[in-house]
N, CA, C and O atoms as a MOPAC input file, in Angstrom:
PM7 MOZYME 1SCF
protein

 N     87.10100 1    -4.85000 1    52.71400 1
 C     85.73400 1    -5.26300 1    52.91900 1
 C     85.11500 1    -5.62000 1    51.56900 1
 O     85.24400 1    -4.85800 1    50.61100 1
 N     84.43400 1    -6.79000 1    51.48100 1
 C     83.87100 1    -7.21200 1    50.20300 1
 C     82.75700 1    -6.28400 1    49.74200 1
 O     82.02000 1    -5.71000 1    50.54400 1
 N     82.66100 1    -6.15800 1    48.43500 1
 C     81.59100 1    -5.35900 1    47.84000 1
 C     80.30200 1    -6.17800 1    47.85000 1
 O     80.32500 1    -7.37400 1    47.56300 1
 N     79.18400 1    -5.54200 1    48.17700 1
 C     77.88500 1    -6.21000 1    48.18700 1
 C     77.01600 1    -5.61400 1    47.10900 1
 O     77.04900 1    -4.40600 1    46.87800 1
 N     76.23300 1    -6.45000 1    46.44200 1
 C     75.28400 1    -5.96800 1    45.46700 1
 C     74.04000 1    -6.83800 1    45.51500 1
 O     74.09300 1    -7.99700 1    45.92600 1
 N     72.95300 1    -6.28300 1    45.10300 1
 C     71.67800 1    -6.99400 1    45.11500 1
 C     71.60100 1    -7.90600 1    43.89400 1
 O     71.98100 1    -7.51700 1    42.78900 1
 N     71.10600 1    -9.12200 1    44.11000 1
 C     70.93100 1   -10.08300 1    43.03400 1
 C     69.49900 1   -10.60000 1    43.09700 1
 O     69.03600 1   -11.02800 1    44.15300 1
 N     68.80900 1   -10.55900 1    41.98100 1
 C     67.44500 1   -11.08500 1    41.92800 1
 C     67.50000 1   -12.59100 1    41.72000 1
 O     68.20000 1   -13.08000 1    40.83300 1
 N     66.75000 1   -13.32900 1    42.55300 1
 C     66.68600 1   -14.78700 1    42.43900 1
 C     65.22400 1   -15.21000 1    42.48200 1
 O     64.37200 1   -14.48500 1    42.99600 1
 N     64.94300 1   -16.39000 1    41.93800 1
 C     63.56500 1   -16.87200 1    41.98800 1
 C     63.32700 1   -17.63000 1    43.29500 1
 O     64.25900 1   -17.86700 1    44.06300 1
 N     62.08300 1   -18.00500 1    43.53400 1
 C     61.69000 1   -18.64000 1    44.78800 1
 C     62.40500 1   -19.97500 1    45.00300 1
 O     62.78800 1   -20.28600 1    46.13100 1
 N     62.59300 1   -20.76300 1    43.95800 1
 C     63.27100 1   -22.05100 1    44.11200 1
 C     64.70800 1   -21.88300 1    44.57900 1
 O     65.18300 1   -22.65300 1    45.41400 1
 N     65.40500 1   -20.88600 1    44.04900 1
 C     66.79200 1   -20.61700 1    44.46600 1
 C     66.80600 1   -20.15800 1    45.91900 1
 O     67.65200 1   -20.59000 1    46.70300 1
 N     65.87600 1   -19.28800 1    46.27400 1
 C     65.78700 1   -18.82000 1    47.66500 1
 C     65.55900 1   -19.99300 1    48.62200 1
 O     66.20300 1   -20.07500 1    49.66700 1
 N     64.65400 1   -20.88900 1    48.27000 1
 C     64.37000 1   -22.05500 1    49.12400 1
 C     65.61500 1   -22.92100 1    49.28500 1
 O     65.88800 1   -23.41900 1    50.37700 1
 N     66.37000 1   -23.10200 1    48.20500 1
 C     67.58100 1   -23.93000 1    48.27500 1
 C     68.62300 1   -23.29900 1    49.18600 1
 O     69.30000 1   -24.00200 1    49.93500 1
 N     68.75500 1   -21.98900 1    49.12700 1
 C     69.69200 1   -21.29100 1    50.01300 1
 C     69.25100 1   -21.45900 1    51.46100 1
 O     70.08000 1   -21.71200 1    52.33400 1
 N     67.95600 1   -21.32200 1    51.72200 1
 C     67.43800 1   -21.48800 1    53.08400 1
 C     67.70400 1   -22.90200 1    53.60200 1
 O     68.05500 1   -23.07400 1    54.76900 1
 N     67.54000 1   -23.91300 1    52.74900 1
 C     67.80000 1   -25.29200 1    53.16900 1
 C     69.27800 1   -25.52800 1    53.47800 1
 O     69.61900 1   -26.36400 1    54.31500 1
 N     70.13300 1   -24.79800 1    52.80900 1
 C     71.57400 1   -24.96000 1    52.99900 1
 C     72.05200 1   -24.36700 1    54.31900 1
 O     73.08100 1   -24.78500 1    54.85000 1
 N     71.31500 1   -23.39800 1    54.84900 1
 C     71.75500 1   -22.73100 1    56.07100 1
 C     71.89400 1   -23.70900 1    57.21900 1
 O     71.05000 1   -24.58500 1    57.40700 1
 N     72.95200 1   -23.55900 1    57.97600 1
 C     73.23800 1   -24.45000 1    59.09400 1
 C     72.73500 1   -23.90900 1    60.42500 1
 O     72.73900 1   -24.62000 1    61.43000 1
 N     72.30700 1   -22.66500 1    60.43400 1
 C     71.73500 1   -22.06800 1    61.64000 1
 C     70.94100 1   -20.84200 1    61.21900 1
 O     71.06700 1   -20.36400 1    60.09200 1
 N     70.11700 1   -20.33600 1    62.14400 1
 C     69.34100 1   -19.13800 1    61.85500 1
 C     70.23400 1   -17.91700 1    61.70500 1
 O     69.86700 1   -16.95400 1    61.03200 1
 N     71.40100 1   -17.95400 1    62.32800 1
 C     72.28700 1   -16.79700 1    62.27000 1
 C     73.16800 1   -16.78500 1    61.02100 1
 O     73.81300 1   -15.77600 1    60.73700 1
 N     73.20700 1   -17.87100 1    60.28200 1
 C     74.04700 1   -17.90700 1    59.07900 1
 C     73.42000 1   -17.05400 1    57.98300 1
 O     72.21000 1   -17.10800 1    57.76500 1
 N     74.23200 1   -16.27700 1    57.30200 1
 C     73.72800 1   -15.38500 1    56.25200 1
 C     73.47100 1   -16.16200 1    54.96100 1
 O     74.00000 1   -17.25500 1    54.75600 1
 N     72.64300 1   -15.56500 1    54.09300 1
 C     72.40600 1   -16.13500 1    52.76600 1
 C     73.73600 1   -16.26900 1    52.02300 1
 O     73.98000 1   -17.26400 1    51.34100 1
 N     74.58400 1   -15.26200 1    52.16400 1
 C     75.86400 1   -15.26200 1    51.47900 1
 C     76.74800 1   -16.43600 1    51.90900 1
 O     77.37800 1   -17.07700 1    51.06700 1
 N     76.79700 1   -16.72000 1    53.21300 1
 C     77.61100 1   -17.84000 1    53.69200 1
 C     77.09200 1   -19.16000 1    53.12300 1
 O     77.87600 1   -19.99500 1    52.67100 1
 N     75.77600 1   -19.34700 1    53.14500 1
 C     75.19000 1   -20.57900 1    52.61100 1
 C     75.45700 1   -20.70200 1    51.11500 1
 O     75.80100 1   -21.78100 1    50.63100 1
 N     75.30200 1   -19.61100 1    50.39000 1
 C     75.52300 1   -19.63100 1    48.95100 1
 C     76.99500 1   -19.88500 1    48.61900 1
 O     77.29400 1   -20.61100 1    47.67100 1
 N     77.91200 1   -19.30000 1    49.38300 1
 C     79.34100 1   -19.55300 1    49.15600 1
 C     79.65900 1   -21.04200 1    49.34500 1
 O     80.44600 1   -21.61300 1    48.59100 1
 N     79.04100 1   -21.66500 1    50.35800 1
 C     79.26700 1   -23.08900 1    50.57300 1
 C     78.70900 1   -23.89700 1    49.40400 1
 O     79.36600 1   -24.81300 1    48.90700 1
 N     77.50400 1   -23.55800 1    48.96900 1
 C     76.89100 1   -24.26300 1    47.83200 1
 C     77.75500 1   -24.17700 1    46.57700 1
 O     77.87000 1   -25.13400 1    45.81200 1
 N     78.35800 1   -23.00300 1    46.38600 1
 C     79.17500 1   -22.78100 1    45.19000 1
 C     80.63100 1   -23.20800 1    45.36100 1
 O     81.40200 1   -23.20300 1    44.40100 1
 N     81.00300 1   -23.57700 1    46.58400 1
 C     82.38200 1   -24.00500 1    46.83200 1
 C     83.38300 1   -22.86800 1    46.74800 1
 O     84.52500 1   -23.07300 1    46.33600 1
 N     82.96400 1   -21.66700 1    47.13700 1
 C     83.83300 1   -20.48900 1    47.06400 1
 C     84.39700 1   -20.18400 1    48.44000 1
 O     83.64200 1   -19.93500 1    49.38100 1
 N     85.72700 1   -20.20100 1    48.56600 1
 C     86.37900 1   -19.73900 1    49.79100 1
 C     85.70600 1   -20.25300 1    51.05600 1
 O     85.43100 1   -19.47400 1    51.96900 1
 N     85.44700 1   -21.51700 1    51.11800 1
 C     84.72900 1   -22.05500 1    52.26900 1
 C     85.73500 1   -22.51700 1    53.30000 1
 O     86.55400 1   -23.39700 1    53.03600 1
 N     85.66700 1   -21.91500 1    54.48100 1
 C     86.53000 1   -22.30700 1    55.58300 1
 C     85.63100 1   -22.84900 1    56.68100 1
 O     85.00600 1   -22.08800 1    57.41900 1
 N     85.57200 1   -24.19000 1    56.78200 1
 C     84.69400 1   -24.82100 1    57.75900 1
 C     85.51600 1   -25.69300 1    58.70400 1
 O     85.65400 1   -26.89300 1    58.46500 1
 N     86.06100 1   -25.11400 1    59.76900 1
 C     86.92100 1   -25.87000 1    60.66500 1
 C     86.21300 1   -27.01400 1    61.37300 1
 O     86.87300 1   -27.97400 1    61.77200 1
 N     84.89100 1   -26.95300 1    61.54700 1
 C     84.18200 1   -28.00900 1    62.25600 1
 C     83.66700 1   -29.09300 1    61.32800 1
 O     83.08500 1   -30.07600 1    61.78600 1
 N     83.87300 1   -28.92700 1    60.04300 1
 C     83.31700 1   -29.87200 1    59.07800 1
 C     84.35400 1   -30.91200 1    58.68300 1
 O     85.53300 1   -30.60100 1    58.51100 1
 N     83.89800 1   -32.15100 1    58.54200 1
 C     84.76900 1   -33.20700 1    58.04000 1
 C     84.40400 1   -33.51500 1    56.59700 1
 O     84.89500 1   -34.48900 1    56.02600 1
 N     83.54700 1   -32.69200 1    56.00500 1
 C     83.07900 1   -32.89000 1    54.64700 1
 C     84.20100 1   -32.68100 1    53.64700 1
 O     84.82900 1   -31.62300 1    53.60900 1
 N     84.44200 1   -33.70000 1    52.84100 1
 C     85.45500 1   -33.60000 1    51.81300 1
 C     84.85900 1   -33.93700 1    50.46100 1
 O     85.28500 1   -33.38900 1    49.44400 1
 N     83.88400 1   -34.82500 1    50.43100 1
 C     83.31300 1   -35.29300 1    49.17300 1
 C     82.14200 1   -34.45500 1    48.70100 1
 O     81.75400 1   -33.46300 1    49.32000 1
 N     81.59100 1   -34.90000 1    47.57200 1
 C     80.45500 1   -34.20900 1    46.96300 1
 C     79.16600 1   -34.47800 1    47.72200 1
 O     79.00700 1   -35.52300 1    48.35300 1
 N     78.25800 1   -33.53000 1    47.65300 1
 C     76.91500 1   -33.70000 1    48.20100 1
 C     76.08600 1   -34.53500 1    47.22400 1
 O     76.42400 1   -34.63900 1    46.04500 1
 N     75.00300 1   -35.12800 1    47.72100 1
 C     74.01200 1   -35.77900 1    46.85800 1
 C     72.85400 1   -34.80300 1    46.68700 1
 O     72.46100 1   -34.13700 1    47.64500 1
 N     72.30700 1   -34.71100 1    45.48000 1
 C     71.16300 1   -33.84100 1    45.22300 1
 C     70.12800 1   -34.56800 1    44.39500 1
 O     70.46000 1   -35.31900 1    43.47800 1
 N     68.86700 1   -34.33600 1    44.72800 1
 C     67.76400 1   -34.89000 1    43.96000 1
 C     66.45100 1   -34.26400 1    44.37300 1
 O     66.21200 1   -34.03400 1    45.55800 1
 N     65.59600 1   -33.98700 1    43.39700 1
 C     64.25700 1   -33.42900 1    43.63000 1
 C     64.28500 1   -32.19900 1    44.52900 1
 O     63.42500 1   -32.02100 1    45.39100 1
 N     65.29700 1   -31.34900 1    44.31100 1
 C     65.37500 1   -30.10300 1    45.05200 1
 C     66.00400 1   -30.20600 1    46.42700 1
 O     66.09600 1   -29.20800 1    47.14200 1
 N     66.43900 1   -31.39900 1    46.80900 1
 C     67.05300 1   -31.61600 1    48.12400 1
 C     68.52800 1   -31.93400 1    47.92600 1
 O     68.89500 1   -32.69200 1    47.02800 1
 N     69.36700 1   -31.35200 1    48.76700 1
 C     70.79600 1   -31.64000 1    48.74400 1
 C     71.22400 1   -32.12300 1    50.12200 1
 O     70.88200 1   -31.51900 1    51.13900 1
 N     71.97600 1   -33.21900 1    50.14300 1
 C     72.50200 1   -33.76600 1    51.39500 1
 C     74.01600 1   -33.75500 1    51.31900 1
 O     74.60700 1   -34.32600 1    50.40300 1
 N     74.63700 1   -33.10600 1    52.28400 1
 C     76.09000 1   -32.96400 1    52.31200 1
 C     76.77800 1   -34.31000 1    52.48900 1
 O     76.22500 1   -35.24100 1    53.07400 1
 N     77.98500 1   -34.38700 1    51.97600 1
 C     78.85500 1   -35.52900 1    52.23500 1
 C     78.94500 1   -35.71400 1    53.74800 1
 O     79.16600 1   -34.74400 1    54.47300 1
 N     78.77900 1   -36.91800 1    54.22300 1
 C     78.84800 1   -37.18400 1    55.65100 1
 C     77.49400 1   -37.23300 1    56.33100 1
 O     77.40600 1   -37.58400 1    57.50800 1
 N     76.42400 1   -36.88200 1    55.60300 1
 C     75.08400 1   -36.95700 1    56.18400 1
 C     74.78100 1   -38.40700 1    56.54300 1
 O     74.96900 1   -39.30500 1    55.72200 1
 N     74.31300 1   -38.63700 1    57.76900 1
 C     73.93100 1   -39.98500 1    58.20300 1
 C     72.52700 1   -40.27400 1    57.69900 1
 O     71.68600 1   -39.37600 1    57.64400 1
 N     72.26800 1   -41.52900 1    57.33000 1
 C     70.95600 1   -41.94400 1    56.84100 1
 C     70.53400 1   -43.22400 1    57.55100 1
 O     71.36500 1   -44.07000 1    57.87900 1
 N     69.23400 1   -43.35200 1    57.78100 1
 C     68.72800 1   -44.58300 1    58.39200 1
 C     67.28600 1   -44.80800 1    57.95500 1
 O     66.55500 1   -43.86500 1    57.65200 1
 N     66.89300 1   -46.08100 1    57.92900 1
 C     65.50400 1   -46.43600 1    57.66800 1
 C     65.21700 1   -47.76000 1    58.34000 1
 O     66.12300 1   -48.54600 1    58.61800 1
 N     63.94300 1   -47.99500 1    58.59500 1
 C     63.51100 1   -49.28000 1    59.13200 1
 C     62.53700 1   -49.90000 1    58.14900 1
 O     61.64400 1   -49.22900 1    57.63200 1
 N     62.71900 1   -51.18300 1    57.89700 1
 C     61.79900 1   -51.90000 1    57.01800 1
 C     61.67400 1   -53.33000 1    57.52800 1
 O     62.67400 1   -54.00800 1    57.76300 1
 N     60.45800 1   -53.76900 1    57.69100 1
 C     60.18500 1   -55.14900 1    58.09300 1
 C     60.91900 1   -55.51400 1    59.39800 1
 O     61.42200 1   -56.62600 1    59.55500 1
 N     60.96200 1   -54.54500 1    60.32400 1
 C     61.56900 1   -54.79000 1    61.62000 1
 C     63.07700 1   -54.72100 1    61.65200 1
 O     63.68200 1   -55.00800 1    62.68500 1
 N     63.70000 1   -54.35000 1    60.55500 1
 C     65.16400 1   -54.27400 1    60.49900 1
 C     65.61700 1   -52.84400 1    60.24000 1
 O     65.08900 1   -52.16600 1    59.35900 1
 N     66.59100 1   -52.39500 1    61.00800 1
 C     67.15900 1   -51.05600 1    60.87500 1
 C     68.31100 1   -51.09100 1    59.86900 1
 O     69.15400 1   -51.98800 1    59.91600 1
 N     68.34500 1   -50.11800 1    58.96500 1
 C     69.41600 1   -49.98900 1    57.96700 1
 C     70.04300 1   -48.61500 1    58.14200 1
 O     69.33200 1   -47.61600 1    58.24800 1
 N     71.36000 1   -48.55900 1    58.17300 1
 C     72.06300 1   -47.29800 1    58.36600 1
 C     73.15700 1   -47.13300 1    57.33400 1
 O     73.70900 1   -48.10700 1    56.82200 1
 N     73.45700 1   -45.88800 1    57.04200 1
 C     74.52800 1   -45.57900 1    56.10400 1
 C     74.84500 1   -44.10200 1    56.16600 1
 O     74.57200 1   -43.43000 1    57.16000 1
 N     75.43200 1   -43.60400 1    55.07400 1
 C     75.74200 1   -42.17700 1    55.00600 1
 C     75.90200 1   -41.76900 1    53.55200 1
 O     76.07100 1   -42.60300 1    52.66200 1
 N     75.84400 1   -40.46600 1    53.34000 1
 C     76.09900 1   -39.91400 1    52.01400 1
 C     77.61000 1   -39.78500 1    51.88000 1
 O     78.26000 1   -39.12000 1    52.68600 1
 N     78.16300 1   -40.42800 1    50.85300 1
 C     79.60800 1   -40.38200 1    50.62500 1
 C     79.87200 1   -40.04400 1    49.17100 1
 O     79.50900 1   -40.79300 1    48.26400 1
 N     80.50400 1   -38.91300 1    48.97000 1
 C     80.89400 1   -38.44400 1    47.64200 1
 C     79.75300 1   -38.54900 1    46.62900 1
 O     79.93700 1   -39.05500 1    45.52100 1
 N     78.57100 1   -38.06400 1    47.02500 1
 C     77.42800 1   -38.00400 1    46.11900 1
 C     76.62400 1   -39.27600 1    46.00900 1
 O     75.70400 1   -39.35200 1    45.19400 1
 N     76.94700 1   -40.28500 1    46.81100 1
 C     76.23900 1   -41.56900 1    46.76700 1
 C     75.59600 1   -41.89200 1    48.11000 1
 O     76.03800 1   -41.42700 1    49.16000 1
 N     74.55200 1   -42.69300 1    48.05000 1
 C     73.94500 1   -43.27600 1    49.24500 1
 C     74.69400 1   -44.57700 1    49.49700 1
 O     74.58300 1   -45.51100 1    48.70300 1
 N     75.44900 1   -44.65700 1    50.57800 1
 C     76.22400 1   -45.85800 1    50.88800 1
 C     75.59700 1   -46.50600 1    52.11800 1
 O     75.62500 1   -45.95900 1    53.22000 1
 N     75.02900 1   -47.69300 1    51.88900 1
 C     74.32500 1   -48.42000 1    52.94300 1
 C     74.81400 1   -49.86100 1    52.93600 1
 O     74.77700 1   -50.54400 1    51.91300 1
 N     75.27200 1   -50.30200 1    54.09600 1
 C     75.73700 1   -51.67600 1    54.26400 1
 C     76.73900 1   -52.07100 1    53.17300 1
 O     76.69300 1   -53.17000 1    52.62000 1
 N     77.65200 1   -51.12400 1    52.88800 1
 C     78.73700 1   -51.38800 1    51.94900 1
 C     78.38400 1   -51.25800 1    50.48100 1
 O     79.25400 1   -51.43700 1    49.62900 1
 N     77.14200 1   -50.95400 1    50.15600 1
 C     76.71300 1   -50.82500 1    48.76400 1
 C     76.42600 1   -49.36500 1    48.43400 1
 O     75.91900 1   -48.61900 1    49.27200 1
 N     76.75400 1   -48.96100 1    47.20200 1
 C     76.49500 1   -47.59500 1    46.74800 1
 C     75.21700 1   -47.55500 1    45.92100 1
 O     74.95200 1   -48.43700 1    45.10500 1
 N     74.42600 1   -46.49500 1    46.15700 1
 C     73.19000 1   -46.27700 1    45.41000 1
 C     73.14100 1   -44.81800 1    44.99700 1
 O     73.78500 1   -43.97000 1    45.61500 1
 N     72.37200 1   -44.52300 1    43.94300 1
 C     72.32700 1   -43.14200 1    43.46600 1
 C     71.08200 1   -42.37900 1    43.88700 1
 O     70.93800 1   -41.20500 1    43.54700 1
 N     70.17600 1   -43.02100 1    44.62400 1
 C     68.95700 1   -42.33200 1    45.05900 1
 C     68.41500 1   -42.98300 1    46.32500 1
 O     68.79600 1   -44.10500 1    46.66100 1
 N     67.52300 1   -42.27900 1    47.03200 1
 C     66.93800 1   -42.87400 1    48.23300 1
 C     66.08700 1   -44.10500 1    47.92000 1
 O     66.05700 1   -45.05100 1    48.70700 1
 N     65.40600 1   -44.10000 1    46.79000 1
 C     64.57700 1   -45.25600 1    46.43200 1
 C     65.43100 1   -46.46600 1    46.05300 1
 O     65.11600 1   -47.59700 1    46.42200 1
 N     66.50400 1   -46.22000 1    45.31900 1
 C     67.40800 1   -47.32200 1    44.97700 1
 C     68.03000 1   -47.91900 1    46.23600 1
 O     68.16000 1   -49.13800 1    46.35300 1
 N     68.41100 1   -47.05700 1    47.17400 1
 C     69.00200 1   -47.53100 1    48.42900 1
 C     67.98200 1   -48.30700 1    49.25500 1
 O     68.29600 1   -49.36600 1    49.80000 1
 N     66.76300 1   -47.78300 1    49.34800 1
 C     65.72300 1   -48.47000 1    50.12600 1
 C     65.42200 1   -49.84500 1    49.53500 1
 O     65.38000 1   -50.83900 1    50.26000 1
 N     65.21400 1   -49.90300 1    48.22900 1
 C     64.92500 1   -51.18100 1    47.57400 1
 C     66.10000 1   -52.13100 1    47.58900 1
 O     65.92000 1   -53.34900 1    47.56800 1
 N     67.31100 1   -51.57800 1    47.62700 1
 C     68.50900 1   -52.41800 1    47.62000 1
 C     68.79400 1   -53.09900 1    48.94100 1
 O     69.38300 1   -54.17900 1    48.96800 1
 N     68.38100 1   -52.47600 1    50.04600 1
 C     68.69000 1   -53.05600 1    51.35700 1
 C     67.49500 1   -53.74800 1    52.01100 1
 O     67.66700 1   -54.64000 1    52.84100 1
 N     66.28000 1   -53.33300 1    51.63100 1
 C     65.08000 1   -53.90300 1    52.25300 1
 C     64.78700 1   -55.29100 1    51.68700 1
 O     65.01100 1   -55.56300 1    50.50700 1
 N     64.28600 1   -56.14800 1    52.55200 1
 C     63.86900 1   -57.49000 1    52.13800 1
 C     62.47700 1   -57.76900 1    52.69700 1
 O     62.16800 1   -57.44700 1    53.84400 1
 N     61.64800 1   -58.37700 1    51.85200 1
 C     60.33400 1   -58.80500 1    52.32400 1
 C     60.50700 1   -60.06800 1    53.16300 1
 O     61.60300 1   -60.62500 1    53.23100 1
 N     59.43700 1   -60.51500 1    53.79500 1
 C     59.50400 1   -61.75700 1    54.56500 1
 C     59.81900 1   -62.94500 1    53.68100 1
 O     60.32800 1   -63.96400 1    54.14700 1
 N     59.51200 1   -62.80800 1    52.39700 1
 C     59.81900 1   -63.87000 1    51.43100 1
 C     61.25700 1   -63.76700 1    50.91200 1
 O     61.68200 1   -64.58600 1    50.09800 1
 N     62.01300 1   -62.75600 1    51.38300 1
 C     63.41400 1   -62.62000 1    50.99000 1
 C     63.62500 1   -61.89100 1    49.67300 1
 O     64.70400 1   -61.98600 1    49.08800 1
 N     62.62700 1   -61.17100 1    49.19500 1
 C     62.74800 1   -60.43500 1    47.93600 1
 C     62.96800 1   -58.94700 1    48.21100 1
 O     62.56200 1   -58.42600 1    49.24900 1
 N     63.61400 1   -58.28000 1    47.26300 1
 C     63.82600 1   -56.83100 1    47.36000 1
 C     62.60000 1   -56.12600 1    46.79400 1
 O     62.30200 1   -56.27100 1    45.60800 1
 N     61.87900 1   -55.36100 1    47.62500 1
 C     60.68700 1   -54.65800 1    47.13800 1
 C     61.04700 1   -53.35800 1    46.42000 1
 O     62.15400 1   -52.83900 1    46.56300 1
 N     60.10800 1   -52.85400 1    45.66000 1
 C     60.24100 1   -51.53200 1    45.06200 1
 C     59.65000 1   -50.53900 1    46.06200 1
 O     58.45500 1   -50.58500 1    46.35500 1
 N     60.48500 1   -49.64500 1    46.58300 1
 C     60.04800 1   -48.70700 1    47.62400 1
 C     60.29000 1   -47.26400 1    47.20800 1
 O     61.23100 1   -46.96700 1    46.47100 1
 N     59.43100 1   -46.37200 1    47.68800 1
 C     59.65500 1   -44.94000 1    47.55100 1
 C     60.53600 1   -44.53200 1    48.72600 1
 O     60.03600 1   -44.30800 1    49.82800 1
 N     61.83100 1   -44.43600 1    48.49800 1
 C     62.78300 1   -44.13900 1    49.55900 1
 C     62.52700 1   -42.82200 1    50.26500 1
 O     62.91700 1   -42.65900 1    51.42100 1
 N     61.87800 1   -41.87500 1    49.59100 1
 C     61.56700 1   -40.59400 1    50.21700 1
 C     60.66400 1   -40.78400 1    51.42600 1
 O     60.66200 1   -39.95600 1    52.33700 1
 N     59.90600 1   -41.86100 1    51.44000 1
 C     58.97500 1   -42.12600 1    52.53500 1
 C     59.62800 1   -42.90600 1    53.68400 1
 O     59.09400 1   -42.92400 1    54.79300 1
 N     60.76600 1   -43.54500 1    53.43500 1
 C     61.37400 1   -44.42500 1    54.43300 1
 C     62.58400 1   -43.83000 1    55.14000 1
 O     62.76800 1   -44.05300 1    56.33700 1
 N     63.41200 1   -43.07600 1    54.42300 1
 C     64.67900 1   -42.63400 1    54.99100 1
 C     64.52300 1   -41.45800 1    55.94500 1
 O     63.67000 1   -40.58800 1    55.76800 1
 N     65.36900 1   -41.46600 1    56.95000 1
 C     65.57200 1   -40.32600 1    57.84000 1
 C     67.02100 1   -39.90200 1    57.66400 1
 O     67.88600 1   -40.72900 1    57.37600 1
 N     67.28000 1   -38.62000 1    57.83600 1
 C     68.63700 1   -38.10700 1    57.65700 1
 C     69.05700 1   -37.28700 1    58.86900 1
 O     68.23000 1   -36.68500 1    59.55300 1
 N     70.34800 1   -37.28000 1    59.11300 1
 C     70.93800 1   -36.38300 1    60.10300 1
 C     72.12900 1   -35.72600 1    59.41200 1
 O     73.21200 1   -36.30300 1    59.31200 1
 N     71.89400 1   -34.50000 1    58.93600 1
 C     72.94300 1   -33.75700 1    58.25700 1
 C     74.01800 1   -33.35800 1    59.26300 1
 O     73.75600 1   -33.35900 1    60.46600 1
 N     75.20700 1   -33.02000 1    58.80600 1
 C     76.28700 1   -32.66300 1    59.74100 1
 C     75.90500 1   -31.57300 1    60.73400 1
 O     76.41900 1   -31.55700 1    61.85300 1
 N     75.01400 1   -30.66200 1    60.34900 1
 C     74.62100 1   -29.57200 1    61.24700 1
 C     73.43600 1   -29.91800 1    62.14000 1
 O     73.07000 1   -29.12900 1    63.01100 1
 N     72.82800 1   -31.09400 1    61.93500 1
 C     71.64200 1   -31.48000 1    62.70300 1
 C     72.01600 1   -32.20300 1    63.99500 1
 O     73.07400 1   -32.82500 1    64.09400 1
 N     71.12300 1   -32.10700 1    64.98300 1
 C     71.31500 1   -32.85000 1    66.22900 1
 C     70.26400 1   -33.95100 1    66.37000 1
 O     70.36400 1   -34.78800 1    67.26700 1
 N     69.26200 1   -33.96000 1    65.49800 1
 C     68.21000 1   -34.97900 1    65.52600 1
 C     67.95400 1   -35.50400 1    64.11900 1
 O     68.33000 1   -34.87800 1    63.12800 1
 N     67.31200 1   -36.65500 1    64.05000 1
 C     66.92900 1   -37.24800 1    62.77000 1
 C     65.73600 1   -36.49100 1    62.20100 1
 O     64.86800 1   -36.02600 1    62.93900 1
 N     65.70700 1   -36.37600 1    60.87100 1
 C     64.64400 1   -35.68100 1    60.16400 1
 C     64.17500 1   -36.56700 1    59.01100 1
 O     64.99400 1   -37.12700 1    58.28300 1
 N     62.86400 1   -36.69300 1    58.84600 1
 C     62.31700 1   -37.49100 1    57.73900 1
 C     62.69800 1   -36.83300 1    56.41700 1
 O     62.49200 1   -35.63400 1    56.23000 1
 N     63.25100 1   -37.61900 1    55.50700 1
 C     63.67900 1   -37.10500 1    54.20300 1
 C     62.51200 1   -36.46300 1    53.46500 1
 O     62.69100 1   -35.43700 1    52.80900 1
 N     61.33300 1   -37.04100 1    53.56100 1
 C     60.16700 1   -36.49400 1    52.84800 1
 C     59.87300 1   -35.05500 1    53.27300 1
 O     59.36300 1   -34.26600 1    52.47800 1
 N     60.19500 1   -34.70700 1    54.53000 1
 C     59.95500 1   -33.34000 1    54.99900 1
 C     60.87000 1   -32.33900 1    54.30400 1
 O     60.46400 1   -31.20500 1    54.04900 1
 N     62.09100 1   -32.74300 1    53.99800 1
 C     63.00700 1   -31.85000 1    53.27600 1
 C     62.48100 1   -31.56400 1    51.88800 1
 O     62.55900 1   -30.43100 1    51.41400 1
 N     61.94500 1   -32.58200 1    51.22700 1
 C     61.38400 1   -32.38300 1    49.89000 1
 C     60.14100 1   -31.50600 1    49.97800 1
 O     59.92800 1   -30.64700 1    49.12200 1
 N     59.32000 1   -31.71400 1    51.00400 1
 C     58.12900 1   -30.89000 1    51.17400 1
 C     58.50500 1   -29.43300 1    51.40500 1
 O     57.85400 1   -28.53200 1    50.87600 1
 N     59.55100 1   -29.19700 1    52.19100 1
 C     60.01000 1   -27.82600 1    52.43500 1
 C     60.49200 1   -27.17700 1    51.14100 1
 O     60.25200 1   -25.99300 1    50.90500 1
 N     61.16600 1   -27.95600 1    50.31300 1
 C     61.69700 1   -27.44700 1    49.06100 1
 C     60.57000 1   -26.95900 1    48.15100 1
 O     60.69500 1   -25.92000 1    47.50300 1
 N     59.48600 1   -27.70200 1    48.10800 1
 C     58.37900 1   -27.35800 1    47.22700 1
 C     57.25300 1   -26.61300 1    47.93700 1
 O     56.20300 1   -26.36600 1    47.34300 1
 N     57.46300 1   -26.25500 1    49.19600 1
 C     56.48200 1   -25.48500 1    49.93900 1
 C     55.19400 1   -26.25000 1    50.22200 1
 O     54.12000 1   -25.65600 1    50.31700 1
 N     55.30600 1   -27.57000 1    50.35600 1
 C     54.14000 1   -28.38900 1    50.64400 1
 C     53.93600 1   -28.51300 1    52.14600 1
 O     54.89300 1   -28.44100 1    52.91700 1
 N     52.72400 1   -28.69300 1    52.54700 1
 C     52.42600 1   -28.85600 1    53.98500 1
 C     52.68900 1   -30.25700 1    54.44100 1
 O     52.49400 1   -30.57100 1    55.61600 1

């Protein structure tokens, strides 16, 4: 049986562990082991690549992403730490949004991708606005 000991962590670390949890029944230890890549046995996961992280939010490899702009739907996924949309790799939600969106004049706008993207992580059954994940991370309403 593994030895358990108490570890003091700050609020930001606690929030990140909570965001990593895949269900209410998952322990802090299981989520933290996955985050650290320690002895992780996930038979239902197809995750092989790196997660993407930014502004306190982490999205696992395989997370589906979608956004709508100017009446057009754009879809992709997180692959090995990148936002891959329509065959192109981007390093952030804003870069991905600006890279795929086109104005009526055919130009690529500068967009705050946090406001446009929705995500469906491997453990999710519904789409979630990316901005809500960032708000949860920083405890914003």
